C-alpha positions in Angstrom: -27.9 7.2 9.9 -24.9 7.0 12.2 -24.7 5.3 15.5 -23.1 7.8 17.9 -22.2 5.6 20.9 -19.3 7.8 21.9 -19.1 8.7 25.6 -18.2 12.3 26.5 -17.0 13.0 30.1 -18.1 16.6 30.0 -20.5 18.9 28.0 -17.4 20.9 26.9 -15.7 17.9 25.4 -18.9 17.0 23.5 -19.3 20.5 22.2 -15.6 20.6 21.2 -15.9 17.3 19.3 -19.0 18.5 17.5 -17.3 21.8 16.6 -14.3 20.0 15.2 -16.5 17.8 13.2 -18.3 20.8 11.7 -14.9 22.5 10.9 -13.7 19.4 9.2 -16.8 19.1 7.2 -16.8 22.7 6.0 -13.1 22.5 5.2 -13.7 19.4 3.0 -16.6 21.0 1.4 -14.5 24.1 0.6 -11.7 22.0 -0.8 -14.1 20.0 -2.9 -15.7 23.1 -4.3 -12.3 24.5 -5.1 -11.2 21.3 -6.9 -14.5 21.3 -8.8 -14.1 24.9 -9.8 -10.5 24.4 -11.0 -11.5 21.2 -12.9 -14.4 23.1 -14.6 -12.2 26.0 -15.6 -9.5 23.6 -16.9 -12.0 21.7 -19.0 -13.7 24.8 -20.4 -13.4 25.5 -24.2 -12.1 29.1 -23.5 -8.6 30.1 -24.4 -5.9 29.3 -21.9 -5.2 32.9 -21.1 -8.8 33.6 -20.3 -8.9 30.5 -18.0 -5.8 31.8 -16.2 -7.4 35.2 -15.7 -10.5 33.6 -14.3 -8.6 31.3 -12.0 -6.4 34.2 -10.8 -9.4 36.4 -10.0 -11.2 33.5 -8.3 -8.2 32.7 -6.1 -7.6 36.4 -5.3 -11.3 36.8 -4.4 -11.2 33.7 -2.2 -8.0 34.8 -0.5 -9.5 38.2 0.3 -12.6 36.6 1.7 -10.5 34.2 3.8 -8.4 37.1 5.1 -11.6 38.9 6.1 -12.9 35.8 7.9 -9.6 35.3 9.7 -9.6 39.0 10.7 -13.1 38.8 12.1 -12.2 35.6 14.0 -9.1 37.2 15.5 -11.0 40.3 16.5 -13.7 38.1 18.2 -11.0 36.1 20.1 -9.3 39.3 21.3 -12.6 40.5 22.7 -13.3 37.2 24.5 -9.8 36.4 25.6 -10.0 38.5 28.9 -13.2 36.8 29.9 -11.9 33.4 29.1 -8.6 34.0 31.0 -10.6 35.2 34.0 -12.8 32.0 33.9 -9.7 29.8 33.7 -8.0 31.6 36.6 -11.1 31.2 38.7 -11.3 27.5 37.9 -7.6 27.1 38.7 -8.0 29.0 42.0 -10.8 26.6 42.9 -8.7 23.6 42.2 -5.6 25.0 44.0 -7.6 26.1 47.1 
């Protein structure tokens, strides 16, 4: 159990910190899974050529999935950008006024 005694000065800062923590955790999980998969393939009793083919197909599949995820994220950001820009401009207008 962790003791979270960190003080956040806004709800947005707290949410951002939690989101960053989740992204770090998922990234480390993915890297660990990748290292485990490569290690398993390298230690397998199959012939070297077969291992290379398996690794190549696994990397290509992962790359394609990653590209799809990035494309979805970019599409989502493009949809939300005008709303976000409008909110920021309203906030800045309120500060300047």
